[in-house]
Residue, then its C-alpha position, 0 to 999 in steps of 0.5 A: m537336630n539339637v536337644v531342644q528340637i528333639s524334645i519338642a518332637a518327643m512332646p506328644f508322646l510324653l502327653s500320651l504317658a498321661s493318658r489311661s490307656g495305652k493305644a495313643m503311645a504307640p501313634s505318638l511315638l511313631a509321629g515323633i520318630f517321624t518329626v525327627l526324620l523329617g526335620s530337613e523338611p519343616p512342613r512335613a515335620a510340623l505336620a507329623w508333630c500336629v498329628g501326633l500331638l492331636i493323638a495325644a490330646v484326645a487320649v488325655r481328654e478322654r481320661t479327664r472326661t471319664t474321671 
């Protein structure tokens, strides 16, 4: 994997840093790690990435909804 692919895999974790609570950080980080580890199998890596991004997006949405 090159640097661009790793930075795309880290996107859910970076997005979860914008959430108010820290509850979404661990699952998003785990999804990013699974994305990197499953990089040789693109459909599975994409599924792990989408799940991590969904978790992070919900956490950020909850932060913007409460303000």
